[in-house]
N, CA, C and O atoms as a GROMACS GRO file, in nm:
protein
  212
    1UNK      N    1  -0.017   2.944  -1.015
    1UNK     CA    2   0.103   2.988  -0.951
    1UNK      C    3   0.213   2.883  -0.974
    1UNK      O    4   0.189   2.764  -0.956
    2UNK      N    5   0.327   2.927  -1.011
    2UNK     CA    6   0.438   2.836  -1.041
    2UNK      C    7   0.551   2.859  -0.943
    2UNK      O    8   0.590   2.973  -0.915
    3UNK      N    9   0.604   2.748  -0.893
    3UNK     CA   10   0.715   2.757  -0.800
    3UNK      C   11   0.847   2.729  -0.871
    3UNK      O   12   0.852   2.653  -0.968
    4UNK      N   13   0.950   2.792  -0.823
    4UNK     CA   14   1.084   2.761  -0.872
    4UNK      C   15   1.125   2.630  -0.807
    4UNK      O   16   1.127   2.619  -0.685
    5UNK      N   17   1.158   2.530  -0.888
    5UNK     CA   18   1.183   2.397  -0.836
    5UNK      C   19   1.315   2.384  -0.760
    5UNK      O   20   1.344   2.278  -0.704
    6UNK      N   21   1.394   2.488  -0.759
    6UNK     CA   22   1.523   2.477  -0.692
    6UNK      C   23   1.521   2.529  -0.549
    6UNK      O   24   1.623   2.524  -0.480
    7UNK      N   25   1.408   2.579  -0.503
    7UNK     CA   26   1.404   2.633  -0.367
    7UNK      C   27   1.393   2.519  -0.267
    7UNK      O   28   1.331   2.416  -0.296
    8UNK      N   29   1.452   2.535  -0.152
    8UNK     CA   30   1.447   2.429  -0.050
    8UNK      C   31   1.305   2.396  -0.004
    8UNK      O   32   1.276   2.282   0.029
    9UNK      N   33   1.219   2.495  -0.001
    9UNK     CA   34   1.081   2.471   0.044
    9UNK      C   35   1.009   2.379  -0.054
    9UNK      O   36   0.940   2.287  -0.010
   10UNK      N   37   1.023   2.401  -0.182
   10UNK     CA   38   0.955   2.315  -0.279
   10UNK      C   39   1.014   2.175  -0.278
   10UNK      O   40   0.941   2.077  -0.297
   11UNK      N   41   1.145   2.164  -0.258
   11UNK     CA   42   1.205   2.031  -0.248
   11UNK      C   43   1.153   1.958  -0.125
   11UNK      O   44   1.129   1.837  -0.130
   12UNK      N   45   1.136   2.030  -0.014
   12UNK     CA   46   1.083   1.970   0.108
   12UNK      C   47   0.941   1.921   0.086
   12UNK      O   48   0.908   1.808   0.123
   13UNK      N   49   0.856   2.005   0.026
   13UNK     CA   50   0.718   1.963   0.002
   13UNK      C   51   0.711   1.848  -0.099
   13UNK      O   52   0.626   1.761  -0.086
   14UNK      N   53   0.798   1.847  -0.196
   14UNK     CA   54   0.802   1.737  -0.291
   14UNK      C   55   0.840   1.607  -0.220
   14UNK      O   56   0.780   1.502  -0.244
   15UNK      N   57   0.940   1.615  -0.131
   15UNK     CA   58   0.980   1.499  -0.052
   15UNK      C   59   0.864   1.454   0.036
   15UNK      O   60   0.838   1.334   0.047
   16UNK      N   61   0.796   1.548   0.100
   16UNK     CA   62   0.684   1.516   0.188
   16UNK      C   63   0.571   1.448   0.112
   16UNK      O   64   0.513   1.351   0.162
   17UNK      N   65   0.540   1.496  -0.006
   17UNK     CA   66   0.434   1.434  -0.087
   17UNK      C   67   0.476   1.295  -0.130
   17UNK      O   68   0.395   1.203  -0.129
   18UNK      N   69   0.601   1.278  -0.169
   18UNK     CA   70   0.650   1.146  -0.211
   18UNK      C   71   0.644   1.046  -0.097
   18UNK      O   72   0.597   0.933  -0.115
   19UNK      N   73   0.691   1.085   0.020
   19UNK     CA   74   0.688   0.996   0.136
   19UNK      C   75   0.544   0.965   0.175
   19UNK      O   76   0.512   0.850   0.208
   20UNK      N   77   0.459   1.064   0.171
   20UNK     CA   78   0.317   1.041   0.204
   20UNK      C   79   0.252   0.944   0.107
   20UNK      O   80   0.174   0.859   0.148
   21UNK      N   81   0.284   0.955  -0.021
   21UNK     CA   82   0.229   0.864  -0.120
   21UNK      C   83   0.278   0.721  -0.097
   21UNK      O   84   0.200   0.627  -0.110
   22UNK      N   85   0.404   0.705  -0.064
   22UNK     CA   86   0.458   0.571  -0.037
   22UNK      C   87   0.392   0.511   0.087
   22UNK      O   88   0.356   0.393   0.087
   23UNK      N   89   0.376   0.591   0.191
   23UNK     CA   90   0.311   0.542   0.313
   23UNK      C   91   0.166   0.507   0.285
   23UNK      O   92   0.118   0.403   0.332
   24UNK      N   93   0.095   0.589   0.210
   24UNK     CA   94  -0.045   0.561   0.177
   24UNK      C   95  -0.056   0.433   0.094
   24UNK      O   96  -0.145   0.351   0.119
   25UNK      N   97   0.033   0.414  -0.002
   25UNK     CA   98   0.031   0.292  -0.082
   25UNK      C   99   0.057   0.169   0.004
   25UNK      O  100  -0.011   0.068  -0.011
   26UNK      N  101   0.153   0.179   0.094
   26UNK     CA  102   0.183   0.067   0.182
   26UNK      C  103   0.066   0.034   0.273
   26UNK      O  104   0.035  -0.083   0.294
   27UNK      N  105   0.002   0.135   0.328
   27UNK     CA  106  -0.113   0.113   0.416
   27UNK      C  107  -0.229   0.048   0.340
   27UNK      O  108  -0.292  -0.044   0.391
   28UNK      N  109  -0.256   0.097   0.220
   28UNK     CA  110  -0.366   0.040   0.140
   28UNK      C  111  -0.334  -0.104   0.102
   28UNK      O  112  -0.422  -0.190   0.106
   29UNK      N  113  -0.209  -0.130   0.064
   29UNK     CA  114  -0.170  -0.267   0.029
   29UNK      C  115  -0.181  -0.360   0.149
   29UNK      O  116  -0.227  -0.473   0.136
   30UNK      N  117  -0.139  -0.312   0.266
   30UNK     CA  118  -0.147  -0.393   0.388
   30UNK      C  119  -0.292  -0.424   0.424
   30UNK      O  120  -0.325  -0.537   0.458
   31UNK      N  121  -0.379  -0.322   0.416
   31UNK     CA  122  -0.521  -0.345   0.448
   31UNK      C  123  -0.585  -0.437   0.346
   31UNK      O  124  -0.667  -0.521   0.382
   32UNK      N  125  -0.549  -0.424   0.219
   32UNK     CA  126  -0.605  -0.513   0.116
   32UNK      C  127  -0.563  -0.657   0.141
   32UNK      O  128  -0.644  -0.748   0.127
   33UNK      N  129  -0.437  -0.679   0.177
   33UNK     CA  130  -0.390  -0.814   0.208
   33UNK      C  131  -0.459  -0.868   0.332
   33UNK      O  132  -0.494  -0.986   0.337
   34UNK      N  133  -0.478  -0.784   0.432
   34UNK     CA  134  -0.545  -0.825   0.555
   34UNK      C  135  -0.689  -0.867   0.526
   34UNK      O  136  -0.734  -0.970   0.577
   35UNK      N  137  -0.760  -0.790   0.447
   35UNK     CA  138  -0.898  -0.824   0.412
   35UNK      C  139  -0.901  -0.952   0.329
   35UNK      O  140  -0.984  -1.039   0.352
   36UNK      N  141  -0.810  -0.962   0.233
   36UNK     CA  142  -0.807  -1.081   0.146
   36UNK      C  143  -0.775  -1.207   0.226
   36UNK      O  144  -0.836  -1.312   0.204
   37UNK      N  145  -0.678  -1.197   0.318
   37UNK     CA  146  -0.638  -1.317   0.391
   37UNK      C  147  -0.741  -1.361   0.494
   37UNK      O  148  -0.742  -1.477   0.534
   38UNK      N  149  -0.828  -1.270   0.537
   38UNK     CA  150  -0.930  -1.307   0.635
   38UNK      C  151  -1.062  -1.345   0.568
   38UNK      O  152  -1.160  -1.372   0.638
   39UNK      N  153  -1.066  -1.349   0.437
   39UNK     CA  154  -1.187  -1.385   0.364
   39UNK      C  155  -1.214  -1.535   0.379
   39UNK      O  156  -1.124  -1.615   0.351
   40UNK      N  157  -1.333  -1.574   0.421
   40UNK     CA  158  -1.362  -1.717   0.436
   40UNK      C  159  -1.348  -1.795   0.305
   40UNK      O  160  -1.311  -1.913   0.307
   41UNK      N  161  -1.378  -1.733   0.194
   41UNK     CA  162  -1.366  -1.802   0.066
   41UNK      C  163  -1.220  -1.839   0.038
   41UNK      O  164  -1.192  -1.946  -0.017
   42UNK      N  165  -1.128  -1.752   0.074
   42UNK     CA  166  -0.986  -1.781   0.054
   42UNK      C  167  -0.943  -1.897   0.142
   42UNK      O  168  -0.866  -1.983   0.100
   43UNK      N  169  -0.994  -1.900   0.265
   43UNK     CA  170  -0.962  -2.012   0.355
   43UNK      C  171  -1.014  -2.143   0.298
   43UNK      O  172  -0.948  -2.246   0.308
   44UNK      N  173  -1.134  -2.140   0.240
   44UNK     CA  174  -1.189  -2.261   0.178
   44UNK      C  175  -1.107  -2.307   0.059
   44UNK      O  176  -1.086  -2.427   0.040
   45UNK      N  177  -1.061  -2.213  -0.021
   45UNK     CA  178  -0.978  -2.248  -0.137
   45UNK      C  179  -0.846  -2.308  -0.091
   45UNK      O  180  -0.796  -2.403  -0.150
   46UNK      N  181  -0.788  -2.251   0.015
   46UNK     CA  182  -0.662  -2.305   0.067
   46UNK      C  183  -0.680  -2.447   0.117
   46UNK      O  184  -0.591  -2.530   0.099
   47UNK      N  185  -0.792  -2.476   0.179
   47UNK     CA  186  -0.818  -2.611   0.228
   47UNK      C  187  -0.834  -2.708   0.112
   47UNK      O  188  -0.788  -2.823   0.120
   48UNK      N  189  -0.897  -2.664   0.005
   48UNK     CA  190  -0.914  -2.750  -0.113
   48UNK      C  191  -0.779  -2.778  -0.178
   48UNK      O  192  -0.754  -2.890  -0.223
   49UNK      N  193  -0.693  -2.676  -0.185
   49UNK     CA  194  -0.566  -2.691  -0.253
   49UNK      C  195  -0.462  -2.770  -0.171
   49UNK      O  196  -0.366  -2.821  -0.227
   50UNK      N  197  -0.482  -2.782  -0.041
   50UNK     CA  198  -0.387  -2.858   0.040
   50UNK      C  199  -0.398  -3.007   0.004
   50UNK      O  200  -0.508  -3.059  -0.016
   51UNK      N  201  -0.286  -3.073  -0.005
   51UNK     CA  202  -0.291  -3.215  -0.036
   51UNK      C  203  -0.360  -3.292   0.078
   51UNK      O  204  -0.334  -3.270   0.196
   52UNK      N  205  -0.447  -3.380   0.037
   52UNK     CA  206  -0.521  -3.454   0.139
   52UNK      C  207  -0.435  -3.565   0.194
   52UNK      O  208  -0.373  -3.641   0.119
   53UNK      N  209  -0.430  -3.574   0.326
   53UNK     CA  210  -0.344  -3.673   0.390
   53UNK      C  211  -0.426  -3.792   0.437
   53UNK      O  212  -0.370  -3.887   0.493
   0.00000   0.00000   0.00000
């Protein structure tokens, strides 16, 4: 089934899908950063890289 791309309904659904994709990408990126930053190995690497005082 093919939709006419100039109808307001298809433009609305296209906008909805685009916004949903951006929100999903942001959520996945946020969760990935949260998991990465709470990883004990990353904390150990940060301690090694800090200049020793």
